FIKOLZA-1660 file (N, C-alpha, C; in steps of 0.1 Angstrom, whole numbers, plus 5000, padded with zeros to 4 digits):
% residues 73
   i   px   py   pz ch aa at
   1 2755 3226 6732  A  M  N
   1 2766 3216 6735  A  M CA
   1 2779 3222 6728  A  M  C
   2 2790 3217 6733  A  E  N
   2 2803 3221 6728  A  E CA
   2 2811 3208 6726  A  E  C
   3 2820 3208 6716  A  N  N
   3 2828 3196 6714  A  N CA
   3 2841 3198 6721  A  N  C
   4 2846 3186 6726  A  I  N
   4 2859 3185 6732  A  I CA
   4 2866 3173 6726  A  I  C
   5 2879 3172 6728  A  T  N
   5 2886 3160 6723  A  T CA
   5 2892 3153 6735  A  T  C
   6 2890 3140 6735  A  I  N
   6 2896 3132 6746  A  I CA
   6 2903 3120 6739  A  I  C
   7 2913 3115 6746  A  Q  N
   7 2920 3103 6740  A  Q CA
   7 2914 3090 6745  A  Q  C
   8 2912 3081 6736  A  V  N
   8 2906 3068 6740  A  V CA
   8 2915 3057 6732  A  V  C
   9 2913 3045 6736  A  D  N
   9 2920 3034 6730  A  D CA
   9 2916 3033 6715  A  D  C
  10 2925 3029 6706  A  P  N
  10 2921 3029 6692  A  P CA
  10 2909 3020 6689  A  P  C
  11 2907 3009 6696  A  E  N
  11 2896 3001 6693  A  E CA
  11 2883 3008 6697  A  E  C
  12 2883 3015 6708  A  I  N
  12 2871 3023 6712  A  I CA
  12 2867 3033 6701  A  I  C
  13 2877 3040 6696  A  A  N
  13 2875 3050 6686  A  A CA
  13 2869 3044 6673  A  A  C
  14 2875 3033 6670  A  K  N
  14 2870 3026 6658  A  K CA
  14 2856 3021 6659  A  K  C
  15 2852 3015 6670  A  V  N
  15 2839 3010 6672  A  V CA
  15 2829 3022 6673  A  V  C
  16 2833 3033 6679  A  Y  N
  16 2824 3045 6680  A  Y CA
  16 2822 3051 6666  A  Y  C
  17 2832 3052 6658  A  R  N
  17 2831 3058 6645  A  R CA
  17 2822 3049 6636  A  R  C
  18 2822 3036 6638  A  E  N
  18 2815 3027 6630  A  E CA
  18 2800 3025 6635  A  E  C
  19 2797 3030 6647  A  A  N
  19 2784 3028 6653  A  A CA
  19 2773 3037 6645  A  A  C
  20 2761 3032 6646  A  E  N
  20 2750 3039 6640  A  E CA
  20 2748 3053 6647  A  E  C
  21 2743 3063 6641  A  P  N
  21 2742 3076 6647  A  P CA
  21 2734 3075 6660  A  P  C
  22 2723 3067 6661  A  E  N
  22 2715 3066 6673  A  E CA
  22 2724 3061 6685  A  E  C
  23 2732 3051 6682  A  K  N
  23 2741 3046 6692  A  K CA
  23 2751 3056 6696  A  K  C
  24 2757 3063 6687  A  Q  N
  24 2766 3074 6690  A  Q CA
  24 2760 3084 6699  A  Q  C
  25 2748 3088 6696  A  Q  N
  25 2741 3097 6705  A  Q CA
  25 2739 3092 6719  A  Q  C
  26 2735 3079 6720  A  K  N
  26 2734 3074 6734  A  K CA
  26 2747 3074 6741  A  K  C
  27 2758 3071 6734  A  I  N
  27 2771 3071 6740  A  I CA
  27 2775 3085 6745  A  I  C
  28 2772 3095 6736  A  Q  N
  28 2774 3109 6740  A  Q CA
  28 2767 3113 6752  A  Q  C
  29 2754 3109 6753  A  I  N
  29 2746 3112 6765  A  I CA
  29 2752 3106 6777  A  I  C
  30 2756 3093 6776  A  F  N
  30 2762 3086 6788  A  F CA
  30 2775 3093 6792  A  F  C
  31 2783 3096 6782  A  L  N
  31 2796 3102 6786  A  L CA
  31 2794 3116 6792  A  L  C
  32 2785 3124 6786  A  N  N
  32 2782 3137 6791  A  N CA
  32 2777 3136 6806  A  N  C
  33 2769 3127 6809  A  I  N
  33 2764 3125 6823  A  I CA
  33 2776 3122 6832  A  I  C
  34 2784 3112 6827  A  M  N
  34 2796 3108 6836  A  M CA
  34 2806 3120 6838  A  M  C
  35 2808 3127 6827  A  L  N
  35 2817 3139 6829  A  L CA
  35 2812 3149 6838  A  L  C
  36 2799 3152 6837  A  Q  N
  36 2792 3161 6846  A  Q CA
  36 2795 3157 6860  A  Q  C
  37 2793 3145 6863  A  K  N
  37 2794 3139 6876  A  K CA
  37 2809 3139 6881  A  K  C
  38 2818 3137 6872  A  A  N
  38 2832 3137 6875  A  A CA
  38 2837 3150 6881  A  A  C
  39 2831 3161 6876  A  V  N
  39 2836 3174 6880  A  V CA
  39 2827 3179 6892  A  V  C
  40 2818 3172 6897  A  S  N
  40 2809 3176 6907  A  S CA
  40 2816 3174 6921  A  S  C
  41 2811 3182 6931  A  Q  N
  41 2816 3181 6944  A  Q CA
  41 2808 3171 6953  A  Q  C
  42 2799 3164 6947  A  K  N
  42 2790 3155 6955  A  K CA
  42 2796 3142 6958  A  K  C
  43 2790 3135 6967  A  S  N
  43 2795 3121 6971  A  S CA
  43 2794 3112 6959  A  S  C
  44 2801 3101 6959  A  L  N
  44 2801 3091 6949  A  L CA
  44 2787 3085 6948  A  L  C
  45 2781 3082 6959  A  L  N
  45 2767 3076 6960  A  L CA
  45 2757 3086 6953  A  L  C
  46 2758 3099 6957  A  D  N
  46 2749 3108 6951  A  D CA
  46 2751 3109 6936  A  D  C
  47 2764 3109 6932  A  I  N
  47 2767 3110 6917  A  I CA
  47 2761 3098 6910  A  I  C
  48 2763 3086 6915  A  M  N
  48 2758 3074 6909  A  M CA
  48 2743 3074 6908  A  M  C
  49 2736 3079 6918  A  E  N
  49 2722 3079 6918  A  E CA
  49 2717 3089 6908  A  E  C
  50 2723 3101 6907  A  E  N
  50 2718 3111 6898  A  E CA
  50 2722 3106 6883  A  E  C
  51 2733 3101 6881  A  A  N
  51 2737 3096 6868  A  A CA
  51 2727 3085 6863  A  A  C
  52 2723 3076 6873  A  S  N
  52 2713 3066 6869  A  S CA
  52 2700 3072 6865  A  S  C
  53 2695 3082 6873  A  Q  N
  53 2682 3088 6870  A  Q CA
  53 2683 3096 6857  A  Q  C
  54 2694 3103 6854  A  Q  N
  54 2695 3110 6842  A  Q CA
  54 2696 3100 6830  A  Q  C
  55 2703 3090 6831  A  A  N
  55 2704 3080 6821  A  A CA
  55 2691 3074 6817  A  A  C
  56 2683 3071 6828  A  I  N
  56 2670 3065 6826  A  I CA
  56 2661 3075 6819  A  I  C
  57 2661 3088 6823  A  S  N
  57 2653 3098 6817  A  S CA
  57 2657 3101 6803  A  S  C
  58 2669 3097 6799  A  N  N
  58 2674 3099 6785  A  N CA
  58 2672 3086 6777  A  N  C
  59 2665 3076 6782  A  G  N
  59 2663 3064 6775  A  G CA
  59 2674 3054 6776  A  G  C
  60 2683 3056 6785  A  I  N
  60 2694 3046 6786  A  I CA
  60 2691 3037 6798  A  I  C
  61 2684 3026 6795  A  T  N
  61 2680 3016 6805  A  T CA
  61 2692 3008 6808  A  T  C
  62 2692 3000 6819  A  P  N
  62 2703 2991 6822  A  P CA
  62 2706 2982 6811  A  P  C
  63 2696 2978 6803  A  E  N
  63 2699 2969 6792  A  E CA
  63 2706 2976 6781  A  E  C
  64 2702 2989 6778  A  V  N
  64 2709 2997 6768  A  V CA
  64 2723 2999 6772  A  V  C
  65 2725 3003 6784  A  L  N
  65 2739 3005 6789  A  L CA
  65 2747 2993 6788  A  L  C
  66 2742 2982 6792  A  E  N
  66 2749 2969 6791  A  E CA
  66 2753 2966 6776  A  E  C
  67 2743 2969 6767  A  S  N
  67 2745 2967 6753  A  S CA
  67 2757 2976 6748  A  S  C
  68 2757 2989 6752  A  I  N
  68 2767 2998 6748  A  I CA
  68 2781 2993 6753  A  I  C
  69 2781 2989 6766  A  L  N
  69 2794 2985 6772  A  L CA
  69 2799 2972 6766  A  L  C
  70 2790 2963 6762  A  N  N
  70 2794 2950 6757  A  N CA
  70 2796 2950 6742  A  N  C
  71 2792 2960 6735  A  D  N
  71 2793 2959 6720  A  D CA
  71 2807 2958 6715  A  D  C
  72 2817 2963 6722  A  G  N
  72 2830 2963 6717  A  G CA
  72 2837 2949 6720  A  G  C
  73 2830 2940 6727  A  N  N
  73 2836 2927 6731  A  N CA
  73 2833 2917 6721  A  N  C
% end
């Protein structure tokens, strides 16, 4: 893996920095999958299906994803 820097809202950065290492890892996996798909030449439906399958294989169930997405609220 290689590190990159991206800009996010200050609140997102704060919540991420304060998250437990396990949660940070899950967020990194999710973002890595989404970025891989963003640069792909595949259709949106194919991208969504592959992202879903990869997320599930990495332990990110719909419940975990919802938890990650709702944690900042």
